C-alpha positions in Angstrom: 134.5 45.5 -37.7 130.8 46.3 -37.1 129.5 49.8 -37.0 127.1 49.6 -34.1 125.6 53.0 -34.8 124.7 52.0 -38.3 123.3 48.7 -37.2 121.1 50.4 -34.6 119.7 52.6 -37.3 118.7 49.5 -39.3 117.1 47.8 -36.3 113.4 47.1 -36.5 111.7 45.2 -33.6 109.8 42.1 -34.5 106.0 42.3 -34.7 105.8 39.5 -32.1 107.5 41.7 -29.5 105.2 44.6 -30.2 102.2 42.3 -29.8 103.5 41.0 -26.5 104.1 44.5 -25.2 100.6 45.5 -26.1 99.2 42.5 -24.3 101.2 43.1 -21.2 100.5 46.8 -20.9 96.8 46.4 -21.7 96.1 43.7 -19.1 95.6 44.3 -15.5 98.3 41.9 -14.2 98.8 41.1 -10.6 102.2 41.9 -9.4 104.1 41.2 -6.1 102.8 44.3 -4.4 99.2 43.3 -5.2 99.9 39.9 -3.7 101.4 41.4 -0.6 98.5 43.8 -0.2 96.1 40.9 -0.4 98.0 38.8 2.1 98.1 41.7 4.6 94.4 42.2 4.3 93.8 38.5 5.0 96.1 38.6 8.0 94.3 41.6 9.4 90.9 40.0 9.0 92.0 36.9 10.9 93.4 38.7 13.9 
């Protein structure tokens, strides 16, 4: 049987994951709330 605690101690995330995390957190990405804000602004301008 596996000892999960021991396996977790040995775990090391891959470098690719770290690179992706850095890229995601360091970029100013548009999310759903940004899109909704922009849509509401456009609707208000056209009324």
